[in-house]
N, C-alpha and C positions, 0 to 999 in steps of 0.2 A: 122403755118409758121415757128416756131422756128427751127433753124438748117438748114433751106433752104440756099443752096450755091447762092450767088448773085454777081453781077458785078455793082457797081454805075456807072451811066451815067448821071450826073447832067447837067441840062440845063445851058448854059452860063449866067452869070449875075443874077442867082437867088438870090433875096435880103436874103432870109433865109439861105443862106449858107455862110460859111467862107473859108478862104485859106485851111483849113484842109480838108474840103469837096473835093476841087478840087485836092488836093494832093493824096487823096486816090481813086480818079476817076480811073476807069480802073482795079482796083485791086480786086481780089477774096476775098470775106468775106462770113460771115453766119449771118443770122437774129438771134438775141437773143429775141427780142419782137417787137410788133407793137402796137402803141398807136394812139389816135386821137387827133389832136391839130388843133383848128380853122377849123374843118370840113374836114382836111386832114389826111391821114394815114402817120404816121412818124415811120420809122422802125430803131431800134437801131442795127447797124452791127457792128460784131466782125471781126478783121483782124488778120492774123497769129502773128503779132507782138505785140499781145494782146491790140492793140488801139481800142477803141469803138468811132464810128463815127455815127450821125444820118443823115439819108436821108429820102426824101419823097418817099413813096413806088412807086409812078409812075416814079421815076428816078433810079429804079433799074431793071436789067436784070436778070430775075428769071432762075434758072436751076432746074425745078421740077424733073428731072431724077436723079439728083445727090443724094447720101445718105445724110440725114439730120444729121448734126454734128456741134457743136460748139467747141471751144478750150477748154472748160470745160470737154468736154468727153474724155474718153481714147482713 
């Protein structure tokens, strides 16, 4: 999934999220890695301003057709 383009769509009042998660909601980013946390998949998402924000995988709108690329790639 590394490099897959995503748009976060976090659920309102998700206890695992902070204000930063909602600030980046709706912005396009790309997955850097996916890990398991307490039985849920958590994605490390990088944004164009080089900010990294973690989201539950279920709260990401995936664009499987887009080229896979992170801000580390040329």
